N, C-alpha and C positions, 0 to 999 in steps of 0.2 A: 504493500499499500504506499504510495507516495503522500506527499504532505498536502497536497490539495485535497486528496481523497480523504485524509485524516480529519482536515478542517471541515469538509462537507459532512463527515459523519458524526464527529464529536465536538466540533467547534461551535461558537456562539450563533452561527447562521444556520445550523442544522435544521431539517424540516421539524415542524411541531410534532409532537407525539399523539398518536391516536389513543383512543380509549384502550384498545387491545394493547398497545405498547405500554401504557400507564400500568395496566394489571399486570404484564410481564416484568415491568421494572420492580413493581412491589414484590412479585413473587421472587424474582432474582435477588433482591435485597434481603428478603426473608431468609433465602436458602444460605446467604453469606453469614447470617448471624447465628451464632451459637450462644446459648445462654451464658453470660459471664459469671465468674466466680464472684461470691459475695463481696470480696474484699477489693475488687477491681472495677474501676469505672471507665467506660469506653466514650470516645467522642463520636458524634454522628457522622461526620464528613469522611473519615477513612472507610467506612462501609459503604457510604453512598458513592464514593469515587469508583467502584467497580463497574458502575453502569456507564460512565462516561459523562464528559461535560455536558452533552445536550440533555442527558436525563437528570442532572443534579437538581435543577430548580424544580422539575416536575416531581422528583420523588420528595424533595423537601416539602413541596406544597402538599403532596398527597399523603406522605406518612408522617412527616414531623409536624406540619402546620395544622392540617385539618383532616377530619374523617372522611369516609366515603361520602359522596353525595346522598343526601336525605331526598326522598322523592318529592318532598314539598319544600326543599331548601336548597339553593345553589351555593356553591363554594364562593367565597369572596374573590372578586376579580383579581388577576395577577398584577402586581405592582410593577410598572414599567415607565421609564421615562419617554415621554411622547415628544417626537421632533417631527417638523414639517419637511417633507422631502422636496428638494429643489436642485438647482444647479450647482455643481461643485464650485467652491470659491478657491482662492489662491491658497496654497500651502505655505506655512509659516511655522518653523520649528521653534519652540520655546522651552526652557528649562522645565523638567518635571520631577515630582517626587513620587515615591511609591504610594499607591492609593491605601488609605487606611480606613479601619471602621471606628466610628466616632463615640460609641457607647461602651459602657461596662454595667455589669449587673452583680452587685455584691452577693456573695454566698455561692457563686458557681465557679467550680474548678475546670469544668470542660466547656469549651466553646469552639464552634467550627463556623465556617462562612460559605456562603454561595451567592450567586448573583445571576438574575435573568439578563439576556442580552440587552445591553443598554439601560438596565435598571440599577437601583441602588443595591449596596452590598447587604445581605441579610445575615444577622448574627443568629445562631442556633445554640442556645445555651442548654446544657445537659443538667443531671445525668440523662444520657440519651438512650440507653438500652436496658431492657428489662426481659423477663421470661417471654413476654409476648412481642418482642420486637421494640423498635423506637417508641418512647411514651414519655410523659411528664416533661417534655422540653418546653421551652420558651422561646418563641421567634420574636425578634426585634428587629424592625426595619425602619430606617430614616426615610422619609418621604420627600421627593423633590418639590411637591407643592401640596395644597390642600386636596384632599381626594374628593372627586366628584361622585354624582350619583348616589343612589341609596338602595337598600333592599328592605322588604317589607317586615324583616325580623329584627332590624336594628332600632334602637331608640336612643334619643339624645341623653346625655349625662354631663355633669359638672365635675371636673377633676381639679380640685384646689383652685377653683375660679376660672378654669380653662374650659372651653367647650370641647366636647368629644361625642362620640358615638360608639355603643356597645353592642354586641350581638352574640349569642349562643348558638352552637351547632350541635346537633345530635348525630349520633352514630346510626348509620342507616340499618344497621342489623339489630342492635340492642335497644335503640331508642334512648340510650343514655346521652347526657351531654358529654360530648367528647373534646370541644375546643370553645373558648371564648375569646373573641377578637375585640379589641379596643383600638379605635383611632382617635387621637386627640392632639390638640395643639400644646406641646410641651412648653414651649416658649414662643413669644410672638414671632409669628411667621415660620415657626419649626413644628412640622407635623410629623407624627410617628405612629407606626402601627406595632402593637404587641399581642401576641396570641399565646395563651395558655392551653396546654395539652394535657389529657390525662387527669392525674389528680389535681393538677394546677387549673384545671377548667372550671373554675368558679369566678364570679364576678368580684367577690372580695379579694381572692388572691391576685387576680389580674390587676385590680386597682392597686393593690399593695405593691406589686412588681414594678408598676408604671411610676408610682412615686419614688421608688428607689433607684431609677435609672441615673447613672452618673456620667458626666461628660469626661470621657477618657479614651482618647484615641489609641486603637489597638493595631498592631502589625498584622498583616495578612500573610499567609503562608506561601507566597510565591517563590519559585527557584530562582528566577531572574526579574529584573525590572528595567525600565528605560529612563535614562537621565534626560532624554529629550522626548517631546511628543508634539504632534500637530497642534497648533493653538485652537482651542474651543473643542477639541475632541474629548471624549469621555471614556471611561472604562466600559469596554463592551462585554466582558465575560472572562472567567478564568477557571483553570483547573490547576491547582497548585500543590497538591500533596501526594502525587504519585512519584515513586522512586525512578520510574523510567521515563515518563513524558510529563511536561508541565507546559501549559499554554496561558498566555495573558495576551489580550485582545483590546484594541482602542476602536472607536469608531466615530465617525462624523455625524452628530445628531441631525444635521440638515439634509444628508444624502445617505446613499447605500455604502459609501466607502468605508473600508475597514483595513486595520493594520494588525498583524499577528506575529507573535514572537513564540516559537516553539522551542523548548529546551529538551535536550535528550541526554540522559545520564550515560547511556553508550552511544556513539556515533552510529547512525543508521547506514543501511546500504544505499547506495545511489540507485533509485528506482527509476530514473528518468523523469522528465517534466513535460506535461501536456502543453502543447502550443509553443515549444521551445523555439526562440528565434535567434538568441545569441548567448554566448557565455564567455566571461573574461576573468582573469586573475585580478585581485585587488589586495591591498594591504589594510586590515582593520587592527588598530591597536597594536601594530608591529607584529601582526600575526597574519599568515596567508589565509585568504578567503576566496570564494567564487562569487562573482555578480552574475545572475541569470536573469535574462529578460524573456518573458513569454508574452503571448498575445494579450494577456490582461494584467500582469503582475510583474513587479521587480522582486527577486529573491535573493537575499545574501545568505550564504552557507559558510559558517566559520567555527572556531573553537574558542574556549575559555581557558583561562590559566589553571583552572582545576581538572582539565581534561574532558570536561563535558562539552557538547557542542550545541549549536544553535541554528535555526533557520529563521530568518525574518522575511516576511511577505508584506508588501506594500503595493498600492494601486499604481498604474502606470503614469499617472499624472504627476507623481513625485519625480524630481530630477534625480540623476544618479548620485550627485554629491549629497542630496537629503537622505538617499537610502543608505549610503555608506556612512553618513553621519550618525543616522538612527542606530545602525549596527555598532558603531563605535561607542555608543551610549549605553549598550547593554551591560548590566552589572549583575553580578551573583548577589542574591538577597540575603 
């Protein structure tokens, strides 16, 4: 499998999952989970990662965030950043720092992260595994703006003088409340979603947790990051905890343009490139690399000081200098 195939299958722009695929993902996740010893606590992300980047958000939403759909109740809408698709603007590279997650929840030792393509980073706070699989998790999501729309099951609520909406969701099989979701304005202009699952699925517990949220930026588990990024582009998705492959992507909110960096613990075999037009040798950070031009992308293939390798993929409207500069800004995280 070459890297275009890899991104098509597992990357942020992979095809949406069907209901059958969602069920398969849940089954696969459950098969990967063996009941942990009582003295050990597991994080959710290492188990979810076996499904691949395209399924991470789906599994987090299906297993960790909310129960199966109730016949009379729909799951809350997926939280994504919306952008108006338009004509590409000029590319300008600016200094970039590694994306971070902004919050902490006191009392939780385990936390993992995931993100929908173009959406905010979701924090999944544990303990995340029990005898029946992922449960009792708390999902905390910073929203880019005030959520729009409403559902018939939600009601307005006051959270320490701030407006919010709260809703309970029942398990489709048992009829018991399996999740409680609160959207509220934590600070002026700062909207946040928090979801309590399992034993934490009560309004009192979710409100208690909401009041305990702390502003504390947390490092995400990327293998590599970029020191430069196109001005105005946002984190498009990531898969960061695999020992063999790690992906971080940025996207232009106004167009379909995307930038991907794939990290390999072991350099992959050269499988060829679809639409290959030209290939040349370049130097990136005093190390030899290959600059590849295809009909749709620029690709830089190089190595890092620790022996790992990377492949950077950028749209063709980038200049060759910009592509090489981006590759030169790749850093071990």
